[in-house]
Each structure stands twice: as C-alpha cells, then as structure tokens.
C-alpha positions in Angstrom: 55.2 -71.8 56.7 55.0 -71.4 60.5 55.2 -75.1 61.4 58.3 -76.6 62.8 60.2 -78.2 59.9 62.3 -80.4 62.2 65.5 -78.6 61.3 65.5 -76.4 64.4 64.6 -73.0 62.8 63.1 -70.5 65.1 59.7 -68.9 64.2 60.0 -65.7 62.3 58.2 -63.3 64.6 58.1 -60.4 62.2 56.5 -62.6 59.5 53.9 -63.9 62.0 53.1 -60.4 63.1 52.8 -59.3 59.5 50.5 -62.1 58.6 48.4 -61.6 61.7 48.1 -57.9 60.9 47.1 -58.8 57.3 44.4 -61.2 58.6 42.8 -58.6 60.9 42.9 -56.0 58.1 41.2 -58.5 55.7 38.6 -59.6 58.3 37.7 -56.0 59.2 37.4 -54.9 55.6 35.5 -58.0 54.5 33.1 -58.3 57.4 33.1 -54.8 59.0 33.5 -52.5 56.0 33.7 -48.8 56.7 33.9 -47.7 60.3 30.6 -47.0 62.0 31.2 -43.2 62.1 31.6 -43.2 58.3 28.4 -45.2 57.8 26.6 -42.7 60.0 27.8 -39.9 57.7 25.7 -41.5 55.0 22.6 -41.4 57.2 22.8 -45.1 58.4 21.8 -45.6 62.0 21.1 -49.3 62.1 23.2 -50.7 65.0 26.4 -52.3 63.8 27.2 -55.9 64.9 30.5 -56.6 66.5 32.3 -59.7 65.0 35.0 -61.4 67.1 37.8 -61.8 64.6 39.9 -63.8 67.0 37.1 -66.4 67.4 36.6 -66.4 63.6 40.3 -67.1 63.2 40.0 -70.1 65.5 37.2 -71.3 63.2 39.4 -70.9 60.1 42.3 -72.6 61.8 40.1 -75.7 62.4 38.7 -75.6 58.9 40.8 -73.4 56.5 38.4 -74.2 53.6 35.8 -71.9 55.3 37.8 -68.9 54.2 36.2 -69.4 50.8 32.8 -68.9 52.4 33.8 -66.0 54.5 30.9 -64.0 53.2 28.6 -66.2 55.3 29.7 -63.9 58.2 27.9 -61.0 56.4 24.2 -60.3 55.8 22.9 -62.9 53.2 22.0 -60.2 50.6 25.8 -59.7 50.2 26.1 -63.1 48.6 23.2 -62.4 46.2 24.6 -59.0 45.2 28.0 -60.6 44.7 26.5 -63.0 42.1 24.9 -60.0 40.5 28.2 -58.1 40.5 29.8 -60.9 38.5 26.9 -60.9 36.1 27.3 -57.2 35.3 31.1 -57.4 35.1 30.7 -60.1 32.5 28.3 -57.8 30.6 30.8 -55.0 30.8 33.6 -57.2 29.4 31.3 -58.0 26.4 30.8 -54.3 25.7 27.9 -53.4 27.9 24.7 -52.2 26.2 23.9 -49.5 23.7 21.7 -46.5 24.3 18.1 -46.5 23.3 17.2 -43.4 21.3 13.6 -42.5 20.6 12.8 -40.9 17.2 12.1 -37.2 17.1 8.8 -36.4 18.7 8.4 -39.9 20.1 7.6 -40.0 23.8 7.1 -43.8 24.4 7.0 -47.3 22.9 4.2 -49.8 23.0 3.2 -53.1 21.5 2.6 -52.7 17.8 5.2 -50.0 17.3 8.1 -50.5 14.9 11.5 -48.9 14.4 15.1 -48.7 15.5 14.2 -47.8 19.0 12.2 -51.0 19.3 15.1 -53.0 18.1 17.4 -51.2 20.6 15.0 -51.9 23.4 14.9 -55.6 22.4 18.8 -55.7 22.4 19.0 -53.9 25.7 16.6 -56.3 27.5 18.4 -59.4 26.0 21.8 -58.2 27.3 20.4 -58.1 30.9 18.6 -61.5 30.5 15.0 -60.3 30.3 14.9 -61.9 26.8 16.5 -65.2 26.0 18.0 -63.8 22.8 18.0 -60.8 20.6 16.3 -61.8 17.3 16.9 -58.2 15.9 13.2 -57.7 15.3 12.1 -54.1 14.8 8.5 -54.8 15.8 7.3 -54.4 19.4 5.6 -57.9 19.7 4.1 -59.8 22.6 7.4 -61.4 23.5 9.1 -58.0 23.9 6.0 -56.8 25.9 6.4 -59.7 28.3 10.1 -58.9 28.7 9.3 -55.3 29.7 6.6 -56.5 32.1 9.2 -58.8 33.7 11.6 -55.9 34.0 8.9 -53.7 35.7 7.8 -56.6 37.9 11.3 -57.1 39.3 11.4 -53.4 40.1 8.0 -53.6 41.9 6.3 -51.4 39.4 2.9 -51.9 37.7 3.4 -52.1 34.0 0.7 -50.3 32.0 1.7 -51.5 28.6 3.8 -48.4 27.7 7.5 -48.0 27.8 7.8 -44.4 29.0 10.7 -42.0 28.7 11.5 -42.6 32.4 11.9 -46.4 31.8 14.1 -45.7 28.8 16.2 -43.3 30.8 16.7 -46.0 33.4 17.6 -48.6 30.8 20.2 -46.2 29.4 22.2 -46.0 32.7 25.7 -47.4 31.8 26.6 -50.8 33.0 29.6 -49.3 34.8 27.2 -47.2 36.9 25.2 -50.3 37.7 28.4 -52.1 38.9 29.2 -49.2 41.2 25.7 -49.2 42.6 26.0 -53.0 43.4 29.3 -52.4 45.1 27.9 -49.6 47.2 25.1 -51.8 48.4 27.4 -54.7 49.1 29.1 -52.3 51.5 25.8 -51.5 53.2 25.3 -55.3 53.6 28.4 -55.3 55.9 26.6 -52.9 58.2 23.5 -55.1 58.7 23.4 -57.3 61.7 23.8 -60.9 60.4 21.3 -62.0 63.1 18.5 -60.8 60.8 19.0 -63.9 58.7 18.1 -66.1 61.6 15.2 -64.1 62.9 11.8 -65.9 62.5 9.8 -62.7 62.6 10.5 -59.1 61.6 9.4 -56.2 59.5 11.7 -54.6 57.0 11.1 -51.5 54.9 13.5 -50.6 52.1 13.1 -46.9 51.5 14.3 -46.7 47.8 12.0 -49.6 46.7 9.0 -48.2 48.6 8.3 -51.7 49.9 7.6 -53.4 53.2 8.2 -57.1 54.0 6.7 -58.9 57.0 8.6 -62.1 57.7 7.0 -64.7 59.9 8.3 -68.2 60.6 11.3 -67.3 58.5 9.2 -66.7 55.3 7.7 -63.6 53.7 4.1 -63.5 54.9 3.1 -60.1 53.5 4.5 -57.5 51.2 3.1 -54.0 50.9 3.8 -50.7 49.0 4.7 -47.9 51.3 5.1 -44.1 51.2 8.2 -42.7 52.8 9.5 -39.3 53.8 10.0 -36.7 51.1 13.4 -35.1 50.6 12.8 -32.4 53.2 11.6 -35.0 55.8 13.8 -38.0 55.1 12.8 -41.3 56.8 15.6 -42.2 59.1 17.5 -45.5 58.6 17.4 -47.3 62.0 15.8 -50.2 63.8 13.4 -50.7 66.7 11.1 -53.1 68.4 7.3 -52.9 67.7 5.7 -53.1 71.0 2.1 -52.1 70.5 -0.6 -51.2 67.9 -2.9 -48.2 68.2 -6.3 -48.5 66.5 -8.5 -45.6 65.6 -5.7 -43.3 66.6 -5.4 -39.6 67.4 -2.8 -37.8 65.4 -0.8 -35.5 67.6 0.4 -32.9 65.1 4.1 -32.3 65.4 5.1 -28.7 66.3 6.9 -28.3 63.0 3.8 -29.1 61.0 1.7 -26.8 63.3 4.0 -23.9 62.5 4.4 -24.5 58.8 0.9 -25.8 57.9 -1.7 -25.5 60.6 -1.2 -22.0 61.8 -1.1 -20.5 58.2 -4.3 -22.5 57.6 -6.0 -21.1 60.6 -4.9 -17.6 59.6 -6.7 -18.1 56.2 -9.7 -20.0 57.6 -10.9 -19.6 61.2 -12.8 -22.9 60.9 -9.6 -24.8 59.7 -9.4 -27.0 62.8 -13.1 -28.1 62.6 -12.9 -28.6 58.9 -10.0 -31.0 59.4 -11.5 -32.7 62.4 -8.8 -31.2 64.7 -8.9 -29.8 68.2 -6.7 -28.2 70.9 -5.7 -30.4 73.8 -3.7 -29.7 77.0 -4.2 -26.0 76.2 -1.8 -25.5 73.4 -1.2 -28.7 71.4 -3.2 -29.7 68.4 -4.4 -33.2 67.5 -6.6 -34.7 64.8 -9.5 -36.8 66.1 -9.9 -40.5 65.2 -11.8 -41.3 62.0 -11.6 -42.0 58.3 -10.0 -38.7 57.5 -7.3 -38.9 60.2 -3.9 -38.5 58.6 -2.8 -41.7 60.3 -5.7 -43.6 58.9 -7.3 -46.2 61.2 -4.2 -47.9 62.7 -0.6 -47.2 63.6 2.2 -49.6 64.5 4.5 -48.3 67.3 8.2 -49.0 67.9 9.1 -46.2 70.3 12.2 -44.2 69.1 13.7 -40.8 69.5 13.0 -40.1 65.8 9.2 -40.3 66.4 8.8 -42.5 63.4 6.3 -45.3 63.1 4.2 -47.3 60.5 0.7 -46.2 59.9 -2.4 -46.4 57.7 -3.5 -43.4 55.5 -6.7 -42.1 53.9 -4.6 -41.0 50.9 -4.7 -44.3 49.1 -4.0 -42.8 45.7 -0.3 -42.2 46.4 0.3 -45.9 46.4 -0.4 -46.0 42.7 2.5 -43.8 41.9 6.0 -45.1 41.1 7.7 -42.5 43.2 6.3 -42.5 46.7 8.3 -40.1 48.8 5.6 -37.8 50.1 5.3 -38.2 53.9 6.7 -36.1 56.8 9.0 -38.9 57.7 6.8 -41.8 58.9 6.0 -44.8 56.8 2.5 -45.1 55.3 1.5 -48.7 54.7 -0.9 -49.6 51.9 -1.8 -53.0 53.5 -2.0 -51.6 57.1 -5.3 -53.5 57.8 -3.8 -56.8 56.5 -0.7 -56.3 58.6 -2.7 -55.6 61.7 -4.7 -58.8 61.1 -1.6 -60.9 60.7 0.2 -59.5 63.7 -2.7 -59.6 66.2 -3.8 -63.0 64.8 -0.5 -64.6 65.6 0.2 -62.7 68.8 -3.3 -62.7 70.3 -5.6 -64.8 68.3 -7.6 -61.9 66.9 -9.7 -62.3 63.8 -10.6 -59.9 61.0 -13.8 -58.8 62.6 -12.1 -57.9 65.9 -9.5 -55.9 64.0 -12.1 -54.1 62.0 -14.1 -53.3 65.1 -11.0 -51.8 66.8 -10.1 -49.8 63.6 -13.5 -48.3 63.3 -14.3 -47.7 67.0 -14.0 -44.0 66.6 -12.2 -44.0 69.9 -8.5 -44.6 70.3 -7.6 -48.1 71.7 -4.4 -50.1 71.9 -3.2 -53.6 71.6 0.1 -54.5 73.4 2.1 -57.2 71.8 3.1 -60.2 73.9 6.2 -60.6 71.8 7.9 -57.5 70.3 8.7 -57.5 66.6 12.0 -56.2 65.2 11.5 -53.4 62.7 14.3 -52.4 60.2 14.1 -49.3 58.1 16.8 -49.8 55.5 18.3 -48.2 52.4 19.3 -50.4 49.4 19.3 -49.0 45.9 20.1 -52.5 44.5 18.6 -55.8 45.7 19.3 -59.2 44.3 17.6 -62.6 44.4 19.6 -65.8 45.2 20.3 -66.2 41.5 22.0 -62.8 41.2 19.1 -61.1 39.4 19.4 -57.4 40.5 16.6 -54.9 40.8 17.8 -51.3 40.9 15.9 -48.4 42.6 16.1 -44.7 42.5 18.5 -43.2 45.0 15.7 -41.2 46.5 17.8 -39.4 49.1 21.0 -39.2 47.0 23.1 -41.3 49.4 25.0 -43.5 46.9 27.4 -40.8 45.7 28.6 -39.9 49.2 29.2 -43.6 50.0 30.9 -44.3 46.7 33.2 -41.4 47.4 34.3 -43.0 50.6 34.8 -46.4 49.0 36.6 -45.2 45.8 38.7 -42.4 47.3 42.4 -43.4 46.9 
C-alpha cells in the first residue's frame, strides 16, 4: 500500500507512522515480552537479550514470509510450548477432562483395583494422550499402569506402582489452569537469551523440576536430580560462568546459619563444633573441615556471583529420592556431582575417574581451574515441552506463576 502506484499520489505519512508504530509494538511484545523491571519483580535475574528490531525489520522486508516464523527470534522452548498450547486449547474445546474422585476411605489406586475411579483415571490419561484411547474399562490393568508410568516419567518422577492422592490432585487441575501455566512459561521464554540455543556447552538447572542438564557439543550429556533452596532460602534465578571446581572443600558457614543454627547448637552442646567436624578460623568465622560428612560433600562447582550460590555434592543422598526437593539454604545440591566433575575435567583437562576420585577424597581442599568457562543458567519453568508439544508440568515451588499471570492478564 506504500509503493508508488504510478498515479502520482504522495505517501501517506500518518499511515506509515502508524504501521511503523504497530510493527515496533508487535516486535516488542512478541520477542521482548514484559519489560525487564517487571520480570525482575517475579524474581527473574537472568540477563535479558537486546533485539535490534530495526535490523529484524530489514530481514522481514527482504523476506516477508519470515514473519510466520518470528518465534525463531525467541528461545526455542517457546516454539515447543506453543505446540503444547494448541494441544490443550483443543482439549478445552472438546470439554476438557472430568475430575477423578476416589471412593470413601480410598487413598490410592494400583494395578488390580476396580471401580469408577479407575475408569475416570483411564479417561483422564486418554484425553491428554498417555493412552491411545479410552476403552471404558473399570479395571486397573497393565495398559493403564504403563500409562501412569509414562505420565510420571515425563514429570521426572519415579513411579512406584501406586497412584497416590497427590498424583490424582495434580490430574484434577482444570485444563484452563494448564493453559494459563503454559502461557506464563511462554512469556518466560521471551526473557531467555536466544544465544543459549547455539551454545555447545552449558549447564542449566530448572528449579521447579529439580533437574540439572549438562549440554556438551550441543547435546545433553548428563542429567541429574538436584535439591534447591527451600521457601525461606529461595534459589535465585540468574546466570554465571563456572570458572573452577573445588575438591574436598571446606564449608565456610554463612553468618546467617551461624546465628540461627550453629550458635544455638553450641549453647546446648559445648562439643557441637567437634561433633560436626567444624572449627573456628580467622578468629571468629566457622567452617566445616573437608570429608565425607561435610555439608558440601566432596566437590563444589564455582561460578562466582554476588548471591554466593554454587552447585555442590552432598552427604544427604536420601533427599534425592523425594519428589519435592526444596530443602537447601539456597545452593543447588547435585545428585551426580561426581559424574559431572568427571565429565567436565575430562573434557577440559583430560582427567580420568581415578584422578577425580583422588582429588575428591584427598581430605585437603584442592582446586581445578577450567581452561574454558562454562555458562550456568538457574531457571524457573513450571511447564516444559518437547519438540512434539508434549508438556510436563511442575509444582510452582516458589509461587511465582500467579504474580506473573496477574501482569499478563491484567486489563
């Protein structure tokens, strides 16, 4: 409409300005999302990436068809969630799913059980695609058992053969709420630097899923369960560069823990420090000596930051068996810390397992400085989709979704 028609009309300046303004508004909302100060209000401190909208307009002018793939300018998870969003909107249009109600006194379901609750569970899983079809059976058979296992697997949980009340409560969340959760996490995708999709090596921790991914050569090389900060000591959402690894570390006890836990312990037990392999250093500070009982375990991974957060091993291995794993004072405990150390030092410095084990069990703190720093991202996604749009939902452990939704849906 702005090209010269050959009839001598002058360009309509007001129309051009209006369309230009509409473009920049569209580009900012599509690729930038909420302003950075608003995302920080929700606890998000990952650095935002600046997109040159003028340069992108030049790209679209050269190939207008690229506007249909504009989401390529956003973190790739956005596209996966977009597919999931369509899937759940289709489910909603068909009536969603019905509530599963356990019989009076019934606490769970398992293979071999029968009843209306079993039929409801079957119907519910079929709607979401975990079963190919709902055959209306009232018996909890092996096919239904496999479907529940598939559901638990996609949510990174170990299925123990019992459909608990907590699983049923989760399955009863309305589809409209699931749609809103997906939309909220699509917004978060706009805040993630798109460069992460091109990075060949990085570590990412998703707090709500309690999972760590180590990506090497562009592929997932290791996944691990993690323990994150409890509600009172929330793990901060930010990024850093891992620069060194400390083996057989001391734990320099933070002043807050000294005041809240150590000093009350000493007041009750004069031998508290010795009993916990701790000591004073530099006159007034307290640290825990290296060893198997050290709260940091046998290795920690350092990406220096003002939040004093890092990844580390732990002697409390039992916590990794729990579904909810928000127990730490803010740092991230890694179940496969040894395996992670082996992979990183092996690639970076040619270390083998024996050398890593020796360093971890030296009983004396020693460090390995990385030749190439590794980006580390601590993120917060309560919904995560694969490339086919299959969505896994995670508990909003820090209750951040509601505040973000209020910003998105406020008229």
